[in-house]
C-alpha positions in Angstrom: 5.5 -42.4 -2.0 6.4 -39.4 -4.2 8.0 -40.1 -7.6 9.0 -36.5 -8.2 9.4 -33.8 -5.5 10.6 -30.3 -4.8 11.8 -30.0 -1.2 12.0 -26.3 -0.1 14.1 -25.5 3.0 12.3 -22.6 4.6 14.9 -22.4 7.2 17.4 -21.6 4.5 15.2 -18.8 3.2 14.9 -17.4 6.7 18.6 -17.6 7.3 19.4 -16.1 3.9 17.2 -13.2 4.7 18.9 -12.7 8.0 22.4 -12.7 6.4 21.3 -10.3 3.7 19.7 -8.0 6.2 23.0 -7.9 8.1 24.8 -6.9 4.9 23.0 -3.5 4.6 21.6 -0.7 6.7 18.6 -0.5 4.4 15.3 -2.4 4.8 14.9 -5.7 2.9 12.1 -6.3 0.4 11.7 -10.0 -0.2 10.7 -10.5 -3.8 8.3 -13.5 -4.0 7.0 -13.0 -7.5 6.5 -16.1 -9.8 5.3 -18.2 -6.8 8.4 -17.3 -4.8 10.8 -18.2 -7.7 9.2 -21.6 -7.7 9.6 -22.0 -3.9 6.0 -21.1 -2.9 5.1 -17.5 -2.5 3.2 -17.7 0.8 5.7 -19.9 2.5 8.7 -18.0 1.2 7.2 -14.7 2.3 6.7 -15.9 5.8 10.2 -17.3 6.0 11.7 -14.1 4.7 9.7 -12.0 7.1 10.9 -14.3 9.9 14.4 -13.6 8.8 14.1 -9.8 9.0 12.6 -8.7 5.7 10.0 -6.0 6.2 8.6 -5.6 2.7 7.4 -8.0 0.0 7.6 -7.5 -3.7 5.5 -9.1 -6.5 4.7 -8.4 -10.1 1.0 -8.9 -10.5 -2.1 -7.9 -8.6 -3.1 -11.6 -8.4 0.2 -12.4 -6.7 -0.4 -9.7 -4.2 -4.0 -10.8 -3.5 -2.8 -14.4 -2.9 -0.5 -13.2 -0.2 -3.1 -11.0 1.4 -5.7 -13.7 1.3 -3.2 -15.9 3.2 -3.2 -13.4 6.0 0.2 -11.7 5.3 0.0 -8.1 6.2 3.5 -6.8 5.5 4.0 -3.7 3.3 3.8 -4.9 -0.3 4.6 -3.5 -3.8 3.1 -4.8 -7.1 4.6 -3.4 -10.2 3.3 -5.1 -13.3 -0.3 -4.3 -14.0 -2.7 -2.8 -16.5 -5.4 -0.2 -16.1 -8.8 -2.0 -16.0 -7.5 -4.6 -13.6 -8.9 -4.7 -10.0 -6.9 -1.7 -8.7 -9.6 -0.9 -6.2 -9.3 -4.2 -4.6 -5.5 -3.9 -4.5 -5.7 -0.5 -2.9 -8.2 -1.7 -0.4 -5.8 -4.5 0.5 -3.1 -1.9 1.1 -1.0 -3.1 -1.8 1.3 -0.3 -3.1 1.3 0.1 -6.9 4.4 0.7 -9.0 3.7 3.6 -11.5 5.7 3.9 -14.6 3.7 6.3 -16.8 1.2 9.1 -16.8 -1.5 6.8 -18.0 -0.9 4.4 -15.1 -0.9 7.3 -12.7 -4.2 8.6 -14.2 -5.8 5.1 -13.8 -4.7 5.0 -10.1 -6.1 8.5 -9.4 -9.4 7.7 -11.1 -9.9 4.5 -9.0 -8.8 6.3 -5.8 -11.4 9.1 -6.5 -14.1 6.6 -7.2 -13.5 4.4 -4.2 -12.6 7.1 -1.7 -9.3 5.3 -0.9 -5.8 6.7 -0.9 -3.5 4.6 -3.1 0.0 3.9 -2.1 2.3 4.4 -5.1 6.0 4.0 -6.0 6.9 6.2 -8.9 9.4 4.5 -11.2 12.1 6.3 -13.3 13.8 4.5 -16.1 17.5 5.2 -15.5 18.8 2.9 -18.2 17.3 -0.5 -18.2 14.9 0.6 -21.0 12.1 -1.5 -19.7 9.5 -0.2 -17.2 9.7 3.3 -15.7 9.0 6.8 -16.9 11.5 8.3 -19.4 13.6 11.1 -18.1 11.8 13.5 -20.4 8.4 12.5 -18.8 9.6 12.5 -15.2 8.8 16.1 -14.3 5.2 15.9 -15.6 4.7 12.7 -13.7 5.9 14.2 -10.5 3.7 17.3 -11.0 0.6 15.2 -11.4 1.6 13.0 -8.5 2.2 15.9 -6.2 -1.2 17.4 -7.1 -3.0 14.1 -6.5 -1.2 13.6 -3.2 -2.2 17.1 -2.0 -5.8 16.0 -2.8 -5.4 12.9 -0.7 -5.9 10.5 -3.6 -2.5 9.0 -3.6 0.5 8.6 -1.2 3.8 8.7 -3.0 5.4 6.0 -0.7 8.4 5.4 -2.9 10.6 6.4 -5.8 12.5 3.6 -7.5 14.4 2.2 -10.5 16.1 -1.0 -11.5 19.7 -1.7 -12.5 20.6 -3.4 -15.8 24.1 -4.7 -15.1 24.6 -5.0 -11.3 25.5 -8.6 -11.8 28.6 -7.5 -13.8 30.6 -5.8 -11.1 32.5 -2.8 -12.4 30.1 -2.2 -15.3 30.0 1.5 -16.0 26.2 1.6 -16.5 25.7 1.2 -12.7 27.4 4.5 -12.0 25.4 6.2 -14.8 22.1 4.8 -13.5 23.0 5.8 -9.9 23.6 9.4 -11.1 20.3 9.5 -12.9 18.5 8.1 -9.9 20.0 10.8 -7.7 18.8 13.4 -10.2 15.3 11.9 -10.2 15.2 12.1 -6.4 16.2 15.7 -6.5 13.4 16.4 -9.0 10.9 14.7 -6.7 12.1 16.9 -3.8 11.7 20.0 -5.9 8.1 18.9 -6.8 7.4 18.7 -3.0 7.5 14.9 -2.7 9.3 13.2 0.1 9.1 9.4 -0.5 9.7 7.3 2.5 11.5 4.5 0.6 13.9 5.1 -2.2 15.0 1.9 -3.8 17.3 0.9 -6.6 19.4 -2.1 -5.6 18.7 -5.7 -6.4 20.4 -8.8 -5.0 23.6 -8.2 -7.0 23.8 -4.5 -6.0 23.1 -5.4 -2.3 26.2 -7.6 -2.4 28.5 -5.3 -4.4 27.4 -1.7 -4.3 26.5 -0.2 -0.9 26.1 3.2 -2.4 22.9 2.0 -4.2 21.1 0.8 -1.1 19.2 3.9 -0.1 16.3 3.0 2.2 15.3 -0.4 0.8 16.9 -3.1 -1.3 14.9 -5.6 -3.3 16.2 -9.1 -2.8 15.1 -11.8 -5.2 17.4 -14.7 -6.2 19.8 -14.3 -3.3 17.0 -14.9 -0.9 16.7 -18.4 -2.3 20.4 -19.0 -1.8 21.5 -18.4 -5.4 23.6 -15.2 -5.4 24.1 -13.7 -8.9 27.6 -12.6 -8.0 30.5 -14.0 -6.0 30.0 -13.3 -2.3 31.5 -14.4 1.1 28.0 -14.7 2.6 27.1 -18.3 3.3 23.8 -18.3 1.5 22.2 -21.7 1.2 20.1 -22.9 -1.9 16.7 -23.6 -0.6 15.3 -25.9 -3.3 16.1 -29.6 -3.9 14.6 -31.2 -7.0 14.5 -34.9 -7.1 12.7 -38.0 -8.4 12.8 -41.7 -8.1 14.0 -44.3 -10.6 10.9 -45.9 -12.0 12.5 -48.5 -14.3 15.9 -49.9 -15.2 17.1 -52.2 -18.0 20.3 -53.4 -19.6 21.1 -52.2 -23.1 23.6 -53.6 -25.6 26.4 -51.5 -27.1 25.1 -49.3 -29.9 21.5 -48.9 -28.8 19.8 -45.5 -29.4 18.2 -43.8 -26.4 15.2 -41.6 -26.3 13.8 -39.5 -29.2 16.0 -38.9 -32.2 18.8 -41.2 -31.0 20.9 -38.3 -29.9 22.6 -40.7 -27.5 24.0 -44.1 -28.5 25.2 -46.5 -25.8 29.0 -46.7 -26.1 29.0 -50.2 -24.4 26.7 -52.7 -22.8 25.1 -50.7 -19.9 22.3 -50.1 -17.5 19.9 -47.2 -18.1 17.5 -45.8 -15.5 14.2 -44.1 -16.3 13.4 -41.0 -14.3 9.7 -39.8 -14.3 10.1 -36.0 -14.6 10.4 -34.0 -17.8 10.0 -30.7 -19.5 6.3 -30.5 -18.5 7.6 -30.4 -15.0 10.3 -27.8 -15.7 13.3 -29.9 -16.6 14.8 -27.9 -19.5 14.7 -29.8 -22.8 18.1 -28.1 -23.5 19.5 -30.3 -20.7 19.3 -33.3 -23.1 22.6 -35.2 -22.9 24.2 -32.7 -20.5 21.9 -32.2 -17.4 23.8 -33.4 -14.3 22.1 -35.7 -11.7 23.2 -37.7 -8.7 22.1 -41.3 -8.0 23.2 -43.2 -5.0 26.0 -40.6 -4.4 27.4 -40.8 -7.9 27.2 -38.2 -10.6 25.8 -38.9 -14.1 24.4 -36.9 -17.0 21.1 -37.2 -18.8 21.4 -39.6 -21.7 19.4 -38.6 -24.8 16.6 -36.1 -25.1 14.5 -34.9 -22.1 10.9 -35.9 -22.9 7.7 -34.3 -21.6 7.4 -36.6 -18.7 10.7 -38.4 -18.3 14.4 -38.7 -19.1 17.0 -41.5 -19.1 20.3 -41.8 -17.3 23.1 -44.1 -18.4 24.5 -45.5 -15.1 27.0 -48.0 -16.6 27.4 -51.1 -14.4 26.3 -49.4 -11.2 23.7 -51.0 -9.0 20.6 -48.9 -9.5 17.1 -50.1 -8.6 13.5 -49.0 -9.0 12.8 -46.4 -6.3 16.3 -45.1 -5.9 16.5 -41.3 -5.4 17.7 -39.1 -8.3 18.8 -35.6 -7.2 18.6 -33.2 -10.1 19.9 -30.3 -7.9 20.1 -29.2 -4.3 22.3 -27.3 -1.9 25.4 -29.1 -3.0 26.2 -30.1 0.6 26.0 -33.8 -0.2 27.9 -33.5 -3.5 24.8 -33.2 -5.6 24.5 -30.8 -8.5 23.2 -27.3 -7.8 20.9 -25.1 -9.8 24.0 -23.1 -10.8 25.5 -26.3 -12.2 22.4 -26.8 -14.3 22.5 -23.2 -15.4 26.1 -23.5 -16.5 25.4 -26.7 -18.3 22.6 -25.3 -20.5 24.0 -21.7 -20.7 21.2 -19.9 -18.7 20.8 -18.5 -15.2 19.9 -20.2 -12.0 16.7 -18.0 -11.8 15.3 -19.9 -14.8 16.2 -23.3 -13.4 14.4 -22.9 -10.1 11.5 -20.8 -11.3 10.4 -23.2 -14.0 10.5 -26.3 -11.9 7.3 -28.1 -10.8 3.8 -28.6 -12.0 0.6 -29.9 -10.4 2.0 -33.4 -10.5 5.3 -32.6 -8.8 4.9 -32.7 -5.0 6.3 -29.6 -3.3 7.3 -30.1 0.4 8.3 -27.4 2.8 10.7 -28.1 5.6 12.7 -26.2 8.1 10.2 -23.9 9.9 6.4 -24.0 10.4 
């Protein structure tokens, strides 16, 4: 019997991909970085592809290799890497590389020349996020070098892309500014003789709110897992349920301190339940005294500090026994808290809640599709 479990509904991921694909004329890139936002990269990738996604997106070369080694052959982009890492292996596995600078492009060209392989690349322009991507002042030089390398057969400029800073704030004027700069970057690529097959700018939020940003491909991350970053009429379903079992109960008198630091004092004689999952497993320590849970259909909050391996719930006079299920969050269909409820409680985003959950001792179970 498990004492802590993440249940991942792959049918929900597949269906979410299908709904998102129907909301755009562009292709869908399913972003499965960070182990599929905590849902399992390989399983999530297969579910998303079954739902109509045609591309996969990851950060690291290791993440890309993991998918390829699992037999997944879909087009794939990896965008966070360093020169000196195994670029040759990635190119040989047909993993496209995001390129944000002249030094990165030079590294790709050198490896392609040494291996005799043609490297698929997606040139990234910084349109205003001020993170990855070539500065506008460096864009023309990057395009010139890329065009020469493509003519030599060393690289294939598969894509040109950028990333939005405030798409999850509908109406933010930066979206229009970034879109304008992206159009200018595409025109410059055309003048340089480049004709990328996929132009991509939109993330989950932009897919749901800004059709004019969709171009040929949209990169869908958090919405794929049923947690849209903006209000939407799409019936997306959260795919992750995090739960544990009560491992111990006891009665406490009024005025007893609970957990480290006594940040919770029992207001009356009460029953407390011990739940064997903690911040080592991804439960935020910031959820101390505020994290919502459901036990036997009733809502409670964590009482006292979240510990490394466990937390306590004050259940009052309710009948709670060892082995009873404690749902931290799920789809909400049975009245349980959702990851968004947890995010609001601790002033963060649902991305962080699902991505940080789980460790080697938390069982992850996939259901819904094979």
